[in-house]
N, C-alpha and C positions, 0 to 999 in steps of 0.2 A: 477726262478719261482716267487721269491719275486717281481721282476720287473714287471712280467705279472700281478700279483695281484694289485700292486700299479697302473699300467696303467688302469686296470679295474675299480678300485675305483675312479680314476680321471675322467674316462668317465661317471661313474654312478653319481658322484657328479655334473658334468657339466649338465647331462640330468635332474637331479632333479632341478637344478637352472633354466633351461629353461622351465620346465613344469609349466603350469598355477597354480597359488595358489588356493588351495581349497576354496570353498565358506565359508564365516564365518557363524556360526550357533548361533542363539540366541533363547532362549525360553522366552516368555513373559507370565507371569502368570496373569490371569485376573479372578477376582471374580465378576460375573455378578450381584450378590446381594449385593455387598459392598455399604456402605454409599457413597452418591455422593453429590456434591455441585453444585450450579448454574453455568452454563457455557454460558454466553451471547456471541453471535457471534460478538465480538467487531472488528474483522478484516475485516468484509464485510459490514459495515454500511456506510462508507464514501470512496469515491474514488476521486483522483485528475484527472485533465485534463489540457491541455495547457493554452490557454488564452480565455477570454470570447467570442471573436468574432468567434472562431472556432465552438462554440455550435450552430451557425446558419446553419451549413452545414448539408446536408443530410447524408454524411458519418459519421459524429460525432454522429448524432441522431440514426443512424442505429446501430452503435457500442454500444451506451448507451442502446438501447433496448435489445441487446444481453446480456449485463452485468446484466440488470434488471431481465431478465428471469433466469439467472444462479445463482444469489446471492441475498442477503437481502439488497442490496444497498438502502440507504435512503437519502443520501446527495452527492452532487458533489461540489468540490472546484476547482476554476480556478483563474488564475491571471488576472489583467488588466481590471477590470470592469469599471475603470475610465479613461482608455486610450482614446486618442482622436478619435480612430477609432469607438468607441461606441457613441461618439458625445454628451455625457451628459452635458459637461460644455463648455461654451464659454463666451466671453465678448463682449459687444457692443462697439461702437466707444468712448464712455465716460468711458469705463472700468467697466461697471455694469454687473454683472453676468447674463447669459442667460442659461436656462436649456432645455434639450430635452431628453425625456425618451422613445423615439420610439424604438430604438434597445434594450434598457434595458428591455422593456416589452416583446419583442420577445424572448429574451434570457431566461428570467425567466419563461415565459409562456411555452416555450419548455421543460423545466425541469419539471414543475408542471404537464403538460399534461402526463408525463411519471411516475407520482407519485414519483418524486424525488425532494427534496428541495435543495436550495442553502446553502452551507457553504460559506458565503460571505467573500471573502478576499478583503479588501478595499485597492486597489492599481490600477495603479500607478499614478503619478501626471499629471493632464492635463497641456498642454503646456502653456496656458494663466495664469496658477496658479503656475508654477514652478519657483523657485528661481535660478535654473541652467538648461540650455538647453543641457548639456552634457548627451547623452543617454547611457543607458546600452548597452553592445555589443550584446544582443539578436537580432535576425533577425528583429523583429518588433519594435526595438528601443524604449523601454519604458523609460520614464523619472523617475528618482529615487531620486529626490531632495526634500527637505522640501518645503512647500508652501511659496510663496513670500508675502502672506497676510493671516494671520490666521483667521481674521474675515470672509474672503471669503471662506476659507476652512471649517470653522465651519458651514457656511450657506449652502455650498455644501452638507455636510454630513446630515444636518438637512433636506434639500429639498429632497435628495435622500431617506432618511429613511421615511420621511412623505409620499412621493409618494408611496412607497411600501406598507405602512399601508393602504393608501386610496385605492389602486388598489386591494390588496389581502385580506385586513382585518386584524385587529390586532391579532385575534386568530390564523391565519395562520402564520403571520410573527413572532409571539412569539415563534414559533417552529424552527426558523432559528437561525443561529449563525453568528455573525459579528466579524471577525478577523481583527485586525488592521495591515495592511501592510504584507510584506513577507521578511523574512530573513534580518532584518536590521543590523545584525552583519556582513554581507557580502557586496558585491558591489551592492546590491539592495537598498541601502540607502546611500546617500552621505552627510547626515548631520554630522557635526563635533562639538564636539565628538559624536560618533555614539550613544552610549547608552543614554546620557542625551538628545540629540535632538529627539531620538525616543520616550522617555518618554513624551516629550512635545507634540509630535504628538499624542501619545496614549491618553493623558489626554484630549486634545481638542476633539478628535474623540469620545471617550467613553462618555464624558459629552454631546456632541451634540446628540448622539443616545438616551441616557437616557432622554434627554429633550423632545424627541418625545414620548417616552413611557418607563417608568421605568421597564416594563416587558421584554423588548428586551434584548437578551443575547450578551454581548460583552467581548472580551478577546484578549490576546496576550501572549508573545511577538512575536510569529511566527518565532522564530530564527532557524537558522541552527545549527547543531552540539550540540543539547541539551543545548544551552547556555542561560544564563541570568535568568532562571526561578526563582531561589530563590531571586535574587535582584529585579526582576520585581515585585514579590509579595510584597516585603518589600516596594518598591516605592509606589505601589497602596495603601497600608495600611497607610503609612506615609502621602501621599498626599490626602488621602480620595478620590481616583479615583475609579470609578466603575470597577469591574472585576467579571465576572461570570464563567470564565474558563481560563485555561492556555493552550497554544499550543506551540509546538516546533517540530523540524525535526531531523531525523538522517538517515544516509545511512550506509550500512554495510561495506563499504570501507572507511568511515571516519577514520581519524587517532586518535590514543589514545591521542596525544598531544592536538588536537582540542576539543575532547569530554571530556576528563578526566584530561588533564594537566599532563599526565604521559608519560613515554618513554617505551612503551611495544608494542608487536605485538599482537593485538587482532584479532582472526580469524573472518572471515566473518559470521560464524554461531553463534557468541557470541555478536557482537557489539550492535545489536538492543536491545537484552534482557538486557544487562548491562546498556545501556543508559536509558532504561525504568525504571530500578531499581533505578538508580541515581536520575532521576526526581521525581519518586514516593517518594523517601526518602526526597528529598528537600521540596516537597509540604507538606508532612505530618509532617515535622519539622517546618513548616512556621507558621505565624500568621493566615493563612487561609487554614488549612488542609482539609477543605471541598471542595476545588476547584476541579472540574473534570479536567482530563488531556486528551488532544487530541493531538495525533501525526498526525499533518495535512500534513505531507509528510514523507514517508519512502520507501526504496527500497533496493535491494541488491547492487546497485551501483549508483553513480551519473555520471558515465562515459558511453560511448557507448561501450558495451561489448556484442558481439553476443553470446559468450559462457555463458553468465549469463542470461540476461533478455529474450533472444530469445530461450532459451534452456530448457530442462526438469530439469535442476539444480534447477529451481525456486520452484518446488513442495516440495522437502524436506526442502529447505530453508524457505519457507513460513510456513510449518507445524511446524518446529522447533521454529520459532519466536512466533507462537501462544502458543506453550507449555511454552515458557519462559515468555511471556508478560501477560499471563492470570492473572487477578487480579491487574495488575499494571496500567491500563489505561481504560478510558471510551470508546475510539475508536481509531483506527489507520487507516489513509487514505493512501492506496497504491497509489504511484505515478508511472503510471497513468493508467486509464482504456483503453486508445486508443492511437494508433500511429498517429491519426489525430492531429498533433503536429508540431510546426514550430520554436522552439527556436533557432535551428541552420540552419533554412532555410527549403525549400521545401524538402519533403522526396525524396530520390534519389534511394532507393532500398527497397524491402519489409522487409528485415532483416538486420538491421544495429546496433543492440544493443539499439533499442528504448525502452522507459520505459513502453510502453503500453501492456495491456493484449491481444490486438487485433492489428495485423499488418495491413499495407496498404492493400486495396482491401478486407477488412472485413475477414481477415484470423486469426482465433483464434490461439494463441500460446499455448504452454504447460502450461504456467502460468494461462491462462484462464481456461483450463481444471482442473488444480490444485484447483482453486477457486471453480469450480463446485463440486469437490470431497469434499473439506473441508466444503462446504455449507451443506453437508449431515450429518455432525457431529450432535450429539444430544444436548439437552439443559441442561444436567447435566453431570458433569465430574467425572469419577471414578478414584481413585488414581492408578498410575502405577509406578513401579520402573524403567521402561525403559526410557532412554533419546531419544528413537527413536519411541515413540508411544504416541498417545492421545486416551484414552479410554472414551467413552461417552455413554449415554443412553437417549432415548427420552421418551416422556410421555407415550407411549404405551409399553415401556419396551424393545424395540429393541435396540440392541447394535450397535454402529457405531464406528469403530476403524480405526484410521489413523496410518499407519506404513510406514517407509521410510528408504532409504539407502542413507544417505548424503555422498557426497564427494565434496571437493572444486572444482570449475570449472576448475582449472588447473590440477586436478588429474584424472587419469583414473578410480581409485577405483576398487573394486572387488565385485562380486555378493555376496549376503547374503541369507542364508537359515534361515527363521524365522518361528518359531512354536508358534502359539497362543494357550496356554493351558488354557481353559476356564472352570470354575466350576460355579455351580448355574444357569444353563441355564433355568430350569423350563419351558420346552416346546418349547424353541427356537431350531429349528431343521435344519435350512438351512443357508448357508453362501453365500452371494452375494458379489463378489469380482470385483473391478475395479482397473486398474493400469494405470498410466501415466508414461512413461519413454521415453528414446530417440527414441524409435521405435514405440511407441503407444501413440497416442494423442499428437504428437509433429510434426509440419510441417517442421521443420528446415532441417531434413535429405532429405526430398523429394525435397525441393528447391535446396539444395546443389547437389543432384544427377542430377538435370537439368542443372548444370553448373552455378548456382547462377545468373540467369537472373535478371538484374536491372529492366526490364520492362516486366514481364511475359505476354504471350499471355492470352487471355480469357480462352482458353483450359487449359493452365498451371495453371492459378489461380484456376480453378475448381479442378484440380488434387491435388494442394497443400491443398485446403480446405478439400478434401476427406481425405488426410493424417492427417489433424488436428482434425478430429472428435474424440470425446471421445469414446473409444472402448466400445462395449456392455459389460454388466456385465456377468461374469461367475458364475453360481449358482451351488453349491455343496450341496448334502445331507450330513449331519454330522453323522458320525458313533457314536453310543452310547459309552460313556466312561466317566470316571471321573478322570482327566479332559478330556474334549472334545478337540481334536487337529485340528487346521486349519493350514495347511502348505503352505508357500509362498516362492518363490525364487524371490528376488528383484535384478534387475540389478542396477549398480551405477546410481544415480540420479533418482531412481524410487520412486514414491509415490503411495501407495495402500490405498484404502478405503474398509474396510470389514464390511458389515452389517450382523448381526446374528439375524434372525427373525423367526417367526413361520412358 
């Protein structure tokens, strides 16, 4: 008999081990009348894109129009405005500079016509001005060397800046940002030693810009891995070099050794927030604690990872970054808004782990829909003890609450039951709920179900776009109670936006 019981217990234990884990349950307490603080939408003011020449394409401009309609985008940043394909700089037979601003004007006109301004990244080196003709390995082969003649470089920057002021007017260009170079601590700058030669480039560039107008805004060091910021500020102070802001980059899969000089494993959902705190502390401990901080590139990965940038994972990851970085930065520029992008060559398939919010053929990814949801957050933030929620209020008193179920991209995760327990509603009676997850507002599964076609037919493209649409909101009447309960079940990698309104 004892053997039978033992056998039954073994079978029961095995069955319990095979049974799916119950959904996690979390109650998030919210006081709708709690004191709030300003909550600027710093995550949707600037977006990155590939290189300057791409902005002349219809596909690029179509994607930009979509992002403009879905977010509060004000600026676009791209590489290579000085690349030879733009044609700004040349030299005649006697070595005298020759300037041509035709494509430059078309590029910036295209942005301004869409009510978007340039966040000007001054890169890369024109061939006739490069001290080395060894190109960077990017597909479009930018030259990343110091100039061979600083007098000619200074005059190029002055002519470039003066032309912008003459064409667009100083009141307009005063609202732009001029960022010197891109990631000089990596292989985008071949000067040796890197830091000292970059500072030389920066000093020449900043002074040339300010000579045109002292009101124009210039900054750097535009480094990868949150590097150099404290030393850059010290250099500018000691050298009396103009600086109006600092900029740097971080990616969530950067190593702790590169960003912090430590030997630890920092999860993907903590790296950006920790880097933002590091730079914030450096600036506020510096001789120029007033300098605004711009993260002019960031993303969940600097690699091509379909399970990251092409998937619903991005929704919770983005929302969690906003929660962590609020108050630590003036703006963060998501890299990038579109997969009209050619650093590794011509796009070979719609979903390849590209950085963009919108895939080839104007297909919105889950990340695009996540930005749409996060755009609906209010202008003030209410405190919350939850690390999986952002609670906000708008000027009319409507609550907008983002809640999410984060799991690392390599993890399956488990569903979570979430109860929003809200007090102090004062007449707010309805909940409007939108959710983006792997099956809602994400086109990746539809494309995979088709067999991952590299070149979808036009019919398939329409079907994938249909799957990519942000689902309609579900509206629920709230039952009276104190607290009032809104119940959600979130699948792994789900982001929900709950509005509670009259």
